[in-house]
C-alpha positions in Angstrom: -21.6 9.6 13.2 -18.4 10.9 11.7 -15.8 13.1 13.2 -15.6 16.7 12.3 -13.0 17.5 9.7 -11.2 19.9 12.1 -10.7 17.2 14.6 -9.4 14.8 11.9 -7.0 17.4 10.7 -5.7 17.9 14.3 -5.3 14.2 14.7 -3.3 13.9 11.5 -1.1 16.9 12.5 -0.4 15.3 15.9 0.1 11.8 14.5 3.9 11.9 14.6 3.7 12.6 18.3 2.4 9.2 19.1 -0.3 8.8 21.7 -0.4 12.4 23.0 -3.5 13.0 25.2 -4.8 16.2 26.8 -5.2 14.9 30.4 -1.6 13.8 31.0 -0.5 17.2 29.7 -2.8 19.0 32.1 -1.7 16.7 35.0 2.0 17.4 34.3 1.3 21.2 34.2 -0.5 20.8 37.6 2.4 18.8 39.0 4.9 21.4 37.8 2.8 24.2 39.5 2.7 22.0 42.7 6.5 21.5 42.6 7.0 25.3 42.0 4.8 26.1 45.0 6.6 23.6 47.3 10.0 25.0 46.2 8.8 28.5 46.7 7.7 27.6 50.3 11.1 26.0 50.9 12.9 29.2 49.8 14.0 28.1 46.3 13.0 30.4 43.5 12.3 28.8 40.1 10.8 30.3 37.0 7.4 28.6 36.6 7.5 28.6 32.8 10.7 26.5 32.8 9.0 23.9 35.0 5.9 23.8 32.8 8.0 23.4 29.7 10.0 20.6 31.3 6.8 18.8 32.3 5.3 19.2 28.8 8.6 17.9 27.3 8.4 14.8 29.5 4.8 14.2 28.4 5.8 14.6 24.8 8.7 12.2 25.1 6.4 9.6 26.8 3.9 10.1 23.9 6.5 9.5 21.2 8.0 6.5 22.9 4.6 4.9 23.6 3.7 5.6 19.9 6.6 3.4 18.9 5.4 0.4 20.9 4.2 -2.6 19.0 0.5 -2.9 18.5 -1.4 -5.2 20.8 -3.6 -6.3 17.9 -2.1 -9.2 15.9 -1.5 -8.5 12.3 -3.5 -10.4 9.6 -2.1 -13.6 8.3 0.4 -13.1 5.6 -0.6 -14.7 2.3 2.3 -15.5 0.0 2.1 -17.0 -3.4 5.2 -18.9 -4.5 6.2 -20.4 -7.8 5.8 -23.9 -6.4 2.2 -23.4 -5.2 -0.1 -25.3 -7.5 -2.9 -22.8 -7.3 -0.7 -20.1 -8.7 0.6 -22.1 -11.6 -2.0 -24.8 -12.2 -0.6 -25.9 -15.5 3.0 -26.6 -14.5 3.9 -28.5 -17.7 2.7 -25.5 -19.8 4.5 -23.1 -17.6 7.7 -25.1 -18.0 7.4 -24.8 -21.7 6.8 -21.1 -21.3 9.9 -20.8 -19.1 11.9 -22.6 -21.7 10.7 -20.3 -24.5 11.5 -17.3 -22.3 15.0 -18.6 -21.8 15.4 -19.3 -25.5 14.2 -15.9 -26.4 16.6 -14.3 -23.9 19.6 -16.0 -25.4 19.9 -14.8 -29.0 21.6 -17.2 -31.4 21.1 -20.3 -29.2 17.5 -21.3 -30.0 18.6 -24.3 -32.1 20.4 -25.9 -29.0 17.7 -25.2 -26.4 15.6 -27.8 -24.8 12.4 -26.0 -26.1 13.1 -26.7 -29.7 14.2 -30.2 -29.1 11.0 -31.0 -27.2 8.8 -29.3 -29.9 10.5 -31.5 -32.5 9.9 -34.6 -30.4 6.3 -33.6 -29.9 5.7 -33.1 -33.6 7.5 -36.4 -34.5 5.3 -38.2 -31.9 2.1 -36.7 -33.2 3.0 -37.5 -36.8 3.8 -41.1 -35.8 0.6 -41.6 -33.8 -1.8 -39.8 -36.0 -0.4 -40.4 -39.5 2.1 -43.2 -39.1 4.9 -41.0 -40.4 8.5 -40.7 -39.3 9.9 -37.2 -39.3 13.4 -38.5 -40.0 12.5 -41.3 -42.6 9.6 -39.7 -44.5 10.5 -36.0 -44.7 8.4 -35.2 -47.8 5.2 -36.6 -46.4 5.8 -34.8 -43.1 6.5 -31.5 -45.0 3.1 -31.9 -46.7 1.3 -32.4 -43.4 3.1 -29.7 -41.3 3.6 -27.1 -44.0 6.9 -25.8 -45.4 7.5 -23.1 -42.7 6.8 -25.4 -39.7 8.8 -28.3 -41.2 11.8 -26.0 -41.7 11.3 -24.6 -38.2 11.5 -28.1 -36.7 14.3 -29.6 -38.9 16.3 -26.7 -40.3 18.8 -24.3 -38.6 16.9 -21.7 -36.6 19.3 -19.7 -34.5 16.8 -17.4 -32.8 13.5 -18.0 -31.1 10.7 -16.9 -33.6 8.4 -14.0 -32.8 5.4 -15.0 -30.6 3.0 -14.8 -33.6 5.2 -17.0 -35.8 5.7 -19.5 -32.9 2.0 -19.6 -32.4 1.5 -20.5 -36.1 4.0 -23.4 -35.8 2.3 -24.6 -32.6 -1.1 -24.4 -34.4 0.3 -26.5 -37.3 1.6 -29.1 -34.8 -1.7 -29.2 -33.0 -3.7 -29.6 -36.2 -2.0 -32.9 -37.2 -4.9 -35.3 -37.7 
């Protein structure tokens, strides 16, 4: 059974007041009336409305302070993913390459000297050597025919900036297709 919307609205309105309950407020008003009656019998004249407001202020202060207390229910376990956690980045070698390309892309004019280009050139040279028996340094014409003009120039020529992702993908495709 759900709560009526008026009651939910009242709870939401009173939420900043902490754990304010009706019975402590009634009890504090009754205590204020009792103190007033005892003071009146003793010959001291107080205004009852001041005592009632003082008692309600004390209850309100208690409710606000008790609302700031820590919960007794433990919080759920915090789950944190870090860069070093294998489940977050399962292909660490690929991610290292990705990081290198991101670094190379962020530094305009320095792609030719980055580790990413050097490793791509070494990878292409190794694939050419293993699959075709070619050397990138000693047999440039045969390697140019296998890789294609654009990829060969990308690997051996001056390339100051990291190519666009589409162009880089074409070069990687050409390196992967070495048979």
